[in-house]
VOPAGU-2260 file (C-alpha; in pm, 1 decimal, decimal comma):
REM VOPAGU-2260
SITE   aa  ch    i         X         Y         Z
SITE  UNK   A    0    2175,0   -1115,6    1193,2
SITE  UNK   A    1    2093,5    -848,7    1453,4
SITE  UNK   A    2    2435,9    -880,5    1617,2
SITE  UNK   A    3    2602,5    -855,3    1276,6
SITE  UNK   A    4    2410,7    -540,2    1186,7
SITE  UNK   A    5    2497,7    -378,2    1520,4
SITE  UNK   A    6    2864,1    -470,3    1478,9
SITE  UNK   A    7    2887,1    -332,7    1125,8
SITE  UNK   A    8    2699,1     -11,9    1210,3
SITE  UNK   A    9    3001,9     140,0    1385,7
SITE  UNK   A   10    3227,7     329,5    1139,1
SITE  UNK   A   11    3542,5     217,7    1319,4
SITE  UNK   A   12    3444,8    -147,0    1295,6
SITE  UNK   A   13    3342,4    -106,1     934,2
SITE  UNK   A   14    3692,9      29,6     865,0
SITE  UNK   A   15    3845,3    -282,6    1023,8
SITE  UNK   A   16    3621,1    -507,3     813,2
SITE  UNK   A   17    3735,5    -321,7     501,0
SITE  UNK   A   18    4101,2    -372,3     596,1
SITE  UNK   A   19    4048,2    -742,4     667,7
SITE  UNK   A   20    3876,7    -786,5     331,7
SITE  UNK   A   21    4216,1    -715,9     173,9
SITE  UNK   A   22    4405,8    -977,4     380,7
SITE  UNK   A   23    4433,2   -1115,1     736,6
SITE  UNK   A   24    4621,2    -871,4     963,1
SITE  UNK   A   25    4748,6    -859,2    1321,0
SITE  UNK   A   26    4599,9    -625,8    1579,6
SITE  UNK   A   27    4893,3    -385,0    1585,8
SITE  UNK   A   28    4891,6    -336,1    1210,6
SITE  UNK   A   29    4514,9    -292,8    1205,4
SITE  UNK   A   30    4536,3     -26,8    1476,6
SITE  UNK   A   31    4800,4     166,6    1283,7
SITE  UNK   A   32    4613,5     148,0     952,3
SITE  UNK   A   33    4288,8     249,1    1119,9
SITE  UNK   A   34    4466,5     532,2    1304,2
SITE  UNK   A   35    4331,6     409,8    1637,6
SITE  UNK   A   36    4476,3     294,8    1970,8
SITE  UNK   A   37    4546,8     -76,3    2000,8
SITE  UNK   A   38    4324,1    -143,8    2307,7
SITE  UNK   A   39    4033,4      24,2    2131,8
SITE  UNK   A   40    4101,2    -173,5    1814,8
SITE  UNK   A   41    4111,4    -497,4    2014,8
SITE  UNK   A   42    3766,8    -426,2    2162,1
SITE  UNK   A   43    3623,2    -358,2    1818,3
SITE  UNK   A   44    3771,0    -681,4    1682,2
SITE  UNK   A   45    3628,0    -878,6    1973,4
SITE  UNK   A   46    3283,1    -735,3    1897,3
SITE  UNK   A   47    3318,8    -835,2    1533,2
SITE  UNK   A   48    3431,6   -1183,7    1634,7
SITE  UNK   A   49    3133,1   -1230,0    1864,9
SITE  UNK   A   50    2908,6   -1128,6    1573,6
SITE  UNK   A   51    3072,3   -1400,5    1365,5
SITE  UNK   A   52    3213,1   -1177,7    1093,5
SITE  UNK   A   53    3582,2   -1223,2    1182,1
SITE  UNK   A   54    3792,5   -1502,7    1323,3
SITE  UNK   A   55    4134,2   -1494,1    1490,7
SITE  UNK   A   56    4429,0   -1712,7    1578,9
SITE  UNK   A   57    4744,1   -1658,6    1782,3
SITE  UNK   A   58    5076,7   -1679,6    1601,3
SITE  UNK   A   59    5362,7   -1643,5    1846,9
SITE  UNK   A   60    5315,9   -1309,6    2022,8
SITE  UNK   A   61    5065,6   -1181,6    1769,6
SITE  UNK   A   62    4695,1   -1231,7    1725,9
SITE  UNK   A   63    4596,8   -1228,7    1359,7
SITE  UNK   A   64    4241,3   -1158,1    1247,4
SITE  UNK   A   65    4074,6   -1268,8     922,7
SITE  UNK   A   66    3740,0   -1189,4     768,4
SITE  UNK   A   67    3468,5   -1455,7     745,5
SITE  UNK   A   68    3292,6   -1389,6     412,2
SITE  UNK   A   69    2993,4   -1618,6     475,1
SITE  UNK   A   70    2800,4   -1389,7     713,3
SITE  UNK   A   71    2857,4   -1094,7     480,2
SITE  UNK   A   72    2721,7   -1293,6     187,6
SITE  UNK   A   73    2418,1   -1393,1     394,5
SITE  UNK   A   74    2360,5   -1028,6     485,9
SITE  UNK   A   75    2402,3    -922,0     123,8
SITE  UNK   A   76    2147,4   -1182,8      14,2
SITE  UNK   A   77    1900,5   -1067,0     279,7
SITE  UNK   A   78    1940,7    -701,7     178,3
SITE  UNK   A   79    1909,0    -791,0    -188,2
SITE  UNK   A   80    1587,2    -980,5    -111,8
SITE  UNK   A   81    1442,8    -677,8      66,6
SITE  UNK   A   82    1535,1    -451,4    -224,8
SITE  UNK   A   83    1381,7    -691,6    -477,7
SITE  UNK   A   84    1060,2    -716,4    -274,6
SITE  UNK   A   85    1026,0    -337,0    -258,6
SITE  UNK   A   86    1115,8    -295,9    -625,1
SITE  UNK   A   87     899,5    -566,1    -781,9
SITE  UNK   A   88     702,7    -463,8   -1087,1
SITE  UNK   A   89     346,4    -366,5   -1002,5
SITE  UNK   A   90     420,4    -372,3    -630,1
SITE  UNK   A   91     318,7    -134,9    -355,3
SITE  UNK   A   92     631,6      79,4    -392,6
SITE  UNK   A   93     558,0     135,4    -761,6
SITE  UNK   A   94     205,3     250,7    -670,0
SITE  UNK   A   95     350,4     476,7    -398,9
SITE  UNK   A   96     578,1     643,0    -653,4
SITE  UNK   A   97     295,8     683,4    -906,7
SITE  UNK   A   98      79,4     847,9    -644,2
SITE  UNK   A   99     365,2    1080,9    -546,1
SITE  UNK   A  100     402,3    1201,2    -904,2
SITE  UNK   A  101      26,6    1252,6    -932,2
SITE  UNK   A  102      13,5    1446,7    -603,1
SITE  UNK   A  103     285,9    1685,4    -717,2
SITE  UNK   A  104     107,5    1752,8   -1046,2
SITE  UNK   A  105    -234,0    1808,4    -884,8
SITE  UNK   A  106     -94,7    2038,9    -616,4
SITE  UNK   A  107      54,7    2257,7    -888,4
SITE  UNK   A  108    -283,1    2268,6   -1064,9
SITE  UNK   A  109    -490,7    2346,4    -754,0
SITE  UNK   A  110    -474,3    2725,8    -768,1
SITE  UNK   A  111    -833,8    2824,8    -695,1
SITE  UNK   A  112   -1172,2    2675,6    -597,6
SITE  UNK   A  113   -1329,0    2476,4    -877,2
SITE  UNK   A  114    -991,6    2395,7   -1032,9
SITE  UNK   A  115   -1084,6    2029,3   -1098,3
SITE  UNK   A  116   -1456,4    2072,3   -1169,4
SITE  UNK   A  117   -1567,3    1870,8   -1469,6
SITE  UNK   A  118   -1275,4    1628,8   -1442,3
SITE  UNK   A  119   -1399,5    1277,0   -1512,4
SITE  UNK   A  120   -1272,3     921,9   -1493,5
SITE  UNK   A  121   -1410,8     606,1   -1648,6
SITE  UNK   A  122   -1362,7     254,8   -1514,1
SITE  UNK   A  123   -1462,9     -60,6   -1701,5
SITE  UNK   A  124   -1458,0    -404,7   -1543,2
SITE  UNK   A  125   -1585,9    -746,8   -1648,4
SITE  UNK   A  126   -1720,5    -941,5   -1352,3
SITE  UNK   A  127   -1771,6   -1316,5   -1324,5
SITE  UNK   A  128   -2124,5   -1295,0   -1182,6
SITE  UNK   A  129   -2466,9   -1201,0   -1312,5
SITE  UNK   A  130   -2597,4    -845,4   -1250,1
SITE  UNK   A  131   -2817,4    -960,0    -960,7
SITE  UNK   A  132   -2516,1   -1075,8    -762,2
SITE  UNK   A  133   -2299,7    -779,4    -861,5
SITE  UNK   A  134   -2577,9    -548,8    -744,7
SITE  UNK   A  135   -2563,9    -700,1    -398,3
SITE  UNK   A  136   -2189,6    -632,0    -378,3
SITE  UNK   A  137   -2248,3    -271,8    -484,6
SITE  UNK   A  138   -2524,5    -195,2    -236,6
SITE  UNK   A  139   -2505,7    -421,1      70,3
SITE  UNK   A  140   -2272,5    -283,9     337,5
SITE  UNK   A  141   -2153,4    -626,9     453,5
SITE  UNK   A  142   -2038,0    -704,4      98,2
SITE  UNK   A  143   -1915,9    -356,2      13,7
SITE  UNK   A  144   -1680,2    -375,3     310,2
SITE  UNK   A  145   -1488,2    -658,0     141,3
SITE  UNK   A  146   -1376,2    -451,9    -156,7
SITE  UNK   A  147   -1459,4     -81,6    -128,1
SITE  UNK   A  148   -1111,6      43,0     -31,8
SITE  UNK   A  149    -777,0      68,5    -212,2
SITE  UNK   A  150    -504,6    -183,8    -138,2
SITE  UNK   A  151    -360,5    -191,1     215,9
SITE  UNK   A  152    -670,6     -23,4     364,3
SITE  UNK   A  153    -977,9    -156,7     543,8
SITE  UNK   A  154   -1330,3     -24,5     591,5
SITE  UNK   A  155   -1375,5      98,3     949,5
SITE  UNK   A  156   -1728,1     244,8     918,3
SITE  UNK   A  157   -1979,7     195,0     641,2
SITE  UNK   A  158   -2340,9     293,4     582,9
SITE  UNK   A  159   -2502,2     244,4     241,4
SITE  UNK   A  160   -2879,4     291,2     215,0
SITE  UNK   A  161   -2962,9     171,4    -136,4
SITE  UNK   A  162   -3265,6     393,4    -199,8
SITE  UNK   A  163   -3306,8     740,5    -347,1
SITE  UNK   A  164   -3204,0     987,8     -79,7
SITE  UNK   A  165   -3032,1     714,1     121,9
SITE  UNK   A  166   -2725,3     799,6     332,0
SITE  UNK   A  167   -2371,0     692,2     257,8
SITE  UNK   A  168   -2086,6     695,0     510,1
SITE  UNK   A  169   -1753,6     549,0     406,4
SITE  UNK   A  170   -1454,7     556,5     643,2
SITE  UNK   A  171   -1133,8     358,7     609,1
SITE  UNK   A  172    -805,4     301,4     789,3
SITE  UNK   A  173    -476,2     126,7     726,3
SITE  UNK   A  174    -536,5    -247,2     702,0
SITE  UNK   A  175    -286,6    -313,4     980,9
SITE  UNK   A  176    -423,0     -43,3    1213,1
SITE  UNK   A  177    -618,8    -285,2    1429,1
SITE  UNK   A  178    -654,9     -60,2    1734,8
SITE  UNK   A  179    -716,3     277,6    1568,4
SITE  UNK   A  180    -381,7     420,3    1679,5
SITE  UNK   A  181    -315,0     569,4    1334,9
SITE  UNK   A  182    -525,0     859,4    1201,1
SITE  UNK   A  183    -820,2     776,6     978,2
SITE  UNK   A  184    -695,8     735,9     620,8
SITE  UNK   A  185   -1014,6     877,0     471,6
SITE  UNK   A  186   -1380,3     952,8     533,3
SITE  UNK   A  187   -1657,0    1044,6     292,6
SITE  UNK   A  188   -2028,7    1114,1     323,4
SITE  UNK   A  189   -2289,1    1113,2      50,9
SITE  UNK   A  190   -2638,0    1040,7     -75,4
SITE  UNK   A  191   -2788,7     792,6    -321,0
SITE  UNK   A  192   -2951,7     951,9    -628,0
SITE  UNK   A  193   -3080,5     669,2    -847,0
SITE  UNK   A  194   -3149,2     301,6    -785,2
SITE  UNK   A  195   -3244,6      54,8   -1057,4
SITE  UNK   A  196   -3168,6    -288,7    -913,3
SITE  UNK   A  197   -2939,8    -493,0   -1135,4
SITE  UNK   A  198   -2912,6    -209,5   -1388,5
SITE  UNK   A  199   -2800,1     129,5   -1259,2
SITE  UNK   A  200   -2680,7     294,9    -939,4
SITE  UNK   A  201   -2597,4     664,5    -901,2
SITE  UNK   A  202   -2476,7     848,0    -594,2
SITE  UNK   A  203   -2281,3    1149,8    -476,8
SITE  UNK   A  204   -1991,3    1112,0    -237,8
SITE  UNK   A  205   -1797,9    1389,5     -65,6
SITE  UNK   A  206   -1454,7    1312,1      80,7
SITE  UNK   A  207   -1386,7    1515,6     394,7
SITE  UNK   A  208   -1063,6    1701,7     459,1
SITE  UNK   A  209    -871,2    1582,2     767,2
SITE  UNK   A  210    -915,3    1756,9    1099,6
SITE  UNK   A  211   -1270,5    1870,9    1031,2
SITE  UNK   A  212   -1163,6    2084,8     737,1
SITE  UNK   A  213   -1489,3    2039,3     548,2
SITE  UNK   A  214   -1559,2    1886,1     205,9
SITE  UNK   A  215   -1276,4    1831,6     -42,5
SITE  UNK   A  216   -1494,4    1789,3    -353,2
SITE  UNK   A  217   -1808,7    1611,0    -467,2
SITE  UNK   A  218   -1781,5    1289,2    -666,9
SITE  UNK   A  219   -2076,3    1197,7    -889,5
SITE  UNK   A  220   -2070,3     825,2    -961,1
SITE  UNK   A  221   -2286,5     649,7   -1218,9
SITE  UNK   A  222   -2257,4     270,2   -1225,6
SITE  UNK   A  223   -2420,6      84,4   -1514,0
SITE  UNK   A  224   -2449,9    -295,0   -1519,7
SITE  UNK   A  225   -2503,0    -499,4   -1835,2
SITE  UNK   A  226   -2511,1    -877,4   -1875,1
SITE  UNK   A  227   -2227,8   -1013,3   -2082,5
SITE  UNK   A  228   -2300,7   -1181,0   -2412,6
SITE  UNK   A  229   -2293,5   -1524,4   -2252,8
SITE  UNK   A  230   -2531,4   -1414,4   -1977,1
SITE  UNK   A  231   -2306,3   -1551,2   -1703,1
SITE  UNK   A  232   -2121,6   -1231,1   -1616,9
SITE  UNK   A  233   -2157,7    -855,0   -1592,9
SITE  UNK   A  234   -1991,2    -561,6   -1764,3
SITE  UNK   A  235   -1960,9    -275,7   -1516,2
SITE  UNK   A  236   -1919,1      77,7   -1649,2
SITE  UNK   A  237   -1840,0     344,2   -1388,1
SITE  UNK   A  238   -1840,8     715,6   -1464,5
SITE  UNK   A  239   -1673,9     929,1   -1196,0
SITE  UNK   A  240   -1716,6    1307,6   -1227,0
SITE  UNK   A  241   -1587,5    1585,9    -999,7
SITE  UNK   A  242   -1760,2    1908,0    -890,8
SITE  UNK   A  243   -1714,8    2155,4    -603,7
SITE  UNK   A  244   -1338,8    2099,3    -589,2
SITE  UNK   A  245   -1150,7    2298,8    -325,2
SITE  UNK   A  246    -786,8    2404,2    -333,3
SITE  UNK   A  247    -713,7    2151,3     -59,1
SITE  UNK   A  248    -856,2    1860,3    -258,7
SITE  UNK   A  249    -544,1    1794,9    -466,5
SITE  UNK   A  250    -418,2    1499,7    -261,4
SITE  UNK   A  251    -759,2    1330,2    -281,5
SITE  UNK   A  252    -802,5    1382,0    -655,0
SITE  UNK   A  253    -449,5    1255,9    -717,6
SITE  UNK   A  254    -550,2     917,5    -578,9
SITE  UNK   A  255    -879,7     861,0    -760,8
SITE  UNK   A  256    -751,9     670,1   -1062,6
SITE  UNK   A  257    -520,7     447,7    -859,2
SITE  UNK   A  258    -738,7     401,5    -551,0
SITE  UNK   A  259   -1078,3     346,8    -710,3
SITE  UNK   A  260    -919,1     126,1    -972,8
SITE  UNK   A  261    -768,6     -90,9    -698,7
SITE  UNK   A  262   -1106,7    -112,7    -526,4
SITE  UNK   A  263   -1275,3    -234,7    -843,6
SITE  UNK   A  264    -996,9    -486,7    -897,6
SITE  UNK   A  265   -1073,8    -622,6    -550,0
SITE  UNK   A  266   -1439,2    -652,2    -652,4
SITE  UNK   A  267   -1334,4    -847,1    -962,3
SITE  UNK   A  268   -1123,5   -1082,0    -747,8
SITE  UNK   A  269   -1399,9   -1122,5    -489,6
SITE  UNK   A  270   -1655,4   -1229,1    -748,5
SITE  UNK   A  271   -1408,7   -1458,1    -925,6
SITE  UNK   A  272   -1325,1   -1648,3    -604,5
SITE  UNK   A  273   -1499,9   -1972,9    -504,7
SITE  UNK   A  274   -1811,8   -1918,2    -293,0
SITE  UNK   A  275   -1707,1   -1944,6      72,2
SITE  UNK   A  276   -1882,3   -1630,9     202,1
SITE  UNK   A  277   -2228,4   -1707,9     346,3
SITE  UNK   A  278   -2337,5   -1357,2     242,4
SITE  UNK   A  279   -2297,9   -1449,1    -126,2
SITE  UNK   A  280   -2654,4   -1497,2    -246,7
SITE  UNK   A  281   -2663,3   -1816,3    -453,5
SITE  UNK   A  282   -3037,1   -1772,3    -516,3
SITE  UNK   A  283   -2963,1   -1452,8    -709,2
SITE  UNK   A  284   -2713,2   -1642,5    -922,4
SITE  UNK   A  285   -2969,7   -1901,2   -1020,0
SITE  UNK   A  286   -3247,2   -1653,6   -1103,4
SITE  UNK   A  287   -3365,6   -1697,6   -1459,1
């Protein structure tokens, strides 16, 4: 496939392929139609033949070339597969485009400090564990690290002190950035305000602008946990409110609905999965 792509990348060779798609032709005719010298045309045809996209045979004093459609069909199928993967409904490219539209709108709105103050978001999720277990996943750093990032990101530093006045540090990178060669995707610092185990958690979190640019805004998060009617699950209600918004916070605010929503979806999936993590506290699940 690599040799085929290299062969087709040259405009002169692509012209020859187009001519051979119409019918097999001899070298001399191909050179004239392509408005090129015959030795040069011969070299291009030899490259195409080595790549498997054309074949040739000698007829008397002439060498006639013909197109082999199979490799082109294989290439077309491969390209179509790539396009379908990028374009699948609900895929990463769709999220990328949604975020781009949101960024443009928020940048237009960010005219002065405080432009987004009072903006709020609400997230509701039903979780397949009792409040005691959900609480652990909301407050224990080793469990938070499994879900507290949007898709395609990973937690690179995390501190969560689940007590009033406790520190929060939340840093994340691209999930495939194993050696830290890419810049940090995001970092936030905050403080815990209210702790009612199994019932309510409130904290403030301040995303930091890149390059030491200071705080972007302050997020006030209130998380309320209620047992479901059957008593085997938890309804999680998250209120997310913005204050202290700076002009440079637009890109961050544009990603709240998508990014935090994805994080909570990961929490839902984590708690719905079979218990294979030794950190999952089965005693909490069995508490009456």
